[in-house]
C-alpha positions in Angstrom: 39.6 -10.0 -11.8 38.1 -6.5 -11.5 35.7 -4.5 -9.4 32.7 -3.4 -11.5 30.6 -0.4 -11.0 27.4 -1.1 -9.2 24.4 0.3 -11.0 22.1 2.4 -8.7 18.4 2.9 -8.7 16.7 4.5 -10.7 18.7 3.0 -13.6 16.3 1.2 -16.0 18.5 -1.9 -16.2 17.4 -2.7 -12.7 13.8 -3.0 -13.8 14.3 -5.3 -16.9 14.2 -9.1 -17.1 17.7 -10.6 -17.6 18.2 -13.0 -20.4 19.1 -16.7 -20.0 22.8 -17.7 -20.5 22.8 -20.2 -23.5 26.5 -20.6 -23.6 29.2 -20.5 -20.9 32.1 -18.7 -22.3 35.3 -17.4 -20.7 33.7 -14.0 -20.7 30.8 -15.3 -18.7 33.2 -17.0 -16.2 35.2 -13.7 -15.9 31.9 -11.8 -15.2 31.1 -14.2 -12.4 34.5 -13.7 -10.9 34.3 -9.9 -11.2 30.8 -10.0 -9.6 32.2 -11.9 -6.6 35.1 -9.5 -6.3 32.7 -6.6 -6.6 30.3 -8.1 -4.0 33.1 -8.6 -1.5 34.5 -5.1 -2.2 31.1 -3.6 -1.4 30.6 -5.8 1.8 27.5 -7.4 0.1 25.9 -10.8 0.6 24.8 -11.2 -3.0 25.0 -9.6 -6.5 23.1 -10.1 -9.7 24.5 -9.3 -13.2 21.9 -6.5 -13.8 23.5 -4.7 -10.8 26.6 -4.3 -12.9 24.6 -3.3 -16.0 24.6 -6.7 -17.7 21.2 -8.3 -18.4 22.2 -12.0 -18.0 20.9 -14.5 -15.6 23.9 -14.7 -13.3 24.2 -14.3 -9.5 26.8 -14.6 -6.8 26.0 -15.1 -3.1 27.9 -15.7 0.1 26.0 -15.5 3.4 29.1 -16.3 5.4 28.0 -19.9 6.2 29.1 -23.4 5.3 28.1 -23.0 1.7 30.7 -20.2 1.1 30.8 -18.4 -2.3 28.2 -19.7 -4.8 28.4 -18.5 -8.4 25.2 -19.6 -10.3 24.1 -19.3 -13.9 20.4 -19.4 -14.8 19.2 -19.9 -11.2 15.6 -20.9 -10.5 13.8 -21.6 -7.4 12.4 -25.1 -7.3 10.8 -25.2 -3.9 9.9 -22.7 -1.1 9.0 -23.6 2.4 8.1 -21.6 5.6 8.2 -17.8 5.9 10.6 -15.2 7.4 10.0 -11.4 7.7 13.2 -9.4 8.0 15.3 -6.4 6.9 16.9 -6.3 3.5 19.2 -3.8 1.9 20.6 -3.7 -1.6 23.9 -2.5 -3.1 21.9 -0.7 -5.8 19.8 1.2 -3.3 22.3 2.5 -0.7 21.0 4.1 2.4 17.7 2.2 2.4 16.4 -1.0 4.0 13.1 -2.7 3.9 11.1 -5.3 5.8 10.5 -8.1 3.3 8.6 -11.3 3.7 10.5 -14.3 2.1 10.5 -18.1 2.2 12.5 -19.5 5.2 13.9 -22.2 3.0 14.4 -22.6 -0.8 15.8 -25.2 -3.1 17.6 -23.4 -6.0 18.8 -25.0 -9.2 21.3 -23.6 -11.7 24.6 -24.2 -13.3 28.0 -23.6 -11.8 30.7 -21.7 -13.7 31.8 -24.9 -15.5 28.1 -25.7 -16.6 27.5 -28.6 -14.1 24.1 -28.6 -12.5 24.1 -27.2 -9.1 21.3 -27.6 -6.6 21.4 -25.8 -3.2 19.0 -26.0 -0.3 19.2 -22.7 1.6 17.8 -21.5 4.8 17.9 -18.2 6.7 20.1 -15.5 5.3 21.3 -17.6 2.3 17.6 -18.3 1.4 16.9 -14.6 1.6 20.0 -13.7 -0.6 19.0 -16.2 -3.2 15.4 -14.9 -3.5 16.7 -11.3 -3.5 19.2 -11.9 -6.3 16.8 -13.9 -8.4 14.3 -11.1 -8.0 16.9 -8.8 -9.6 17.0 -11.1 -12.6 13.3 -10.5 -13.0 13.5 -6.7 -12.7 12.2 -6.7 -9.2 13.7 -4.7 -6.4 13.2 -5.2 -2.6 11.5 -1.8 -2.5 8.8 -3.3 -4.9 7.8 -6.0 -2.3 8.8 -4.6 1.0 6.1 -4.1 3.7 8.0 -1.0 4.9 11.0 0.9 3.4 13.1 3.1 5.6 16.4 5.1 5.5 19.3 3.2 7.0 22.5 4.3 8.7 24.1 1.6 10.8 25.2 4.3 13.3 21.8 6.0 13.6 18.2 5.0 14.3 15.9 5.0 11.1 15.2 8.6 10.1 12.1 8.3 7.9 10.2 5.8 5.7 10.1 6.0 2.0 6.7 7.5 1.0 4.6 6.7 -2.1 6.1 3.3 -2.9 
């Protein structure tokens, strides 16, 4: 396992649509494992392959709930229900947060690292994480859809908002 370098905005790879994974190889499985290690090393809740510079439809999420670590290939949202508005940050946009409106609950389908179908019904933070990471696979960043974007330092109050989004 290895810690990968997290790509930062404004790198173009973050704005491109990732390609479907058509064959699950040992390299794909290693990439998922590396992504999980990278996410944990950076204290993240989720990570998408484009964030480590690879345009493949792969995500890892761990919201610290009963679901634990989820590694998913070719994820897609099947259902959305309800609404939540809350803060989001991103490992690719350090120092900034945004208020983003998301579904409160989603049903997500994809494949696990062995190629078996995986369906997860997620609420709250896990729902938000799935939506955020799947947006990455479509070249969408939270700053593209946030109602408000602001500098963030956990030890300080917000300093200023991002202008001209």
